[in-house]
C-alpha positions in Angstrom: 67.5 156.0 95.2 68.8 156.7 98.6 68.3 154.4 101.9 65.9 156.2 104.2 66.7 154.1 107.1 69.6 152.8 108.8 67.7 149.2 108.8 67.7 148.3 105.0 67.1 144.7 103.5 67.1 143.3 100.3 64.1 141.0 99.3 64.1 139.2 95.9 61.1 138.0 94.4 59.1 140.9 95.9 56.5 141.3 93.1 54.5 137.8 94.2 54.1 135.3 96.6 56.4 135.1 99.7 58.8 137.7 98.3 56.2 140.2 98.2 54.4 139.4 101.7 58.0 139.7 103.1 58.8 142.8 101.4 55.5 144.6 102.5 55.7 143.1 106.2 59.5 144.3 106.7 58.4 147.9 105.1 55.3 148.1 107.5 58.2 147.7 110.3 59.9 150.3 109.3 62.5 149.2 107.1 63.7 150.4 103.8 63.4 147.5 101.4 65.3 146.8 98.4 62.9 145.1 96.4 64.1 143.0 93.6 61.6 142.3 90.7 62.3 141.4 86.9 60.0 143.7 84.9 59.1 147.4 84.7 55.2 146.5 85.4 56.4 144.8 88.8 58.0 148.0 89.6 54.8 150.3 88.6 52.8 147.7 90.6 54.7 148.4 93.8 55.1 151.9 93.4 51.3 152.0 93.2 51.3 150.8 97.0 52.7 154.2 98.1 54.9 152.8 100.2 57.9 155.0 100.2 60.1 152.7 102.0 59.9 150.0 98.9 62.7 150.8 96.5 62.8 148.5 93.6 65.6 147.2 92.0 64.8 146.4 88.7 65.7 144.4 86.5 67.0 141.9 89.3 66.5 138.2 88.0 68.8 136.0 90.3 69.8 133.8 87.1 71.1 136.2 85.4 74.8 137.2 86.9 75.2 140.8 85.4 71.9 141.7 87.0 73.1 140.7 90.6 76.6 142.6 89.9 75.0 145.7 88.9 72.5 145.3 91.7 75.4 144.7 94.0 77.4 147.7 92.6 74.0 149.9 93.1 73.7 148.8 96.6 77.1 149.4 97.6 77.3 153.1 96.2 74.0 153.6 98.1 75.3 152.4 101.3 78.6 154.8 100.9 76.3 157.6 100.3 74.2 157.0 103.3 77.5 156.4 105.7 79.0 159.5 104.1 75.7 161.4 105.1 75.3 160.5 108.4 78.7 161.1 109.3 78.2 164.7 107.6 75.1 165.2 109.7 76.9 163.9 112.9 80.1 166.3 112.5 77.7 169.6 111.8 
């Protein structure tokens, strides 16, 4: 998973309700949406939408500390990789 855009946002509860509406709106505005969901079936449902800039983070249950820490580490790694890639492109 890589962040395609310099505009990235994390949306929790992205499978349904306000979280889903927010994720879809921001994706359509050009943001890379890191979509926090709790189940693999939620990931599949988001993937079916065919929006390449919605990137599910699963599992992400905000009541489970380990999942929050894991998602945080993943996001930090991707941000570093994105910055490194951008720096390499600019120096070429």
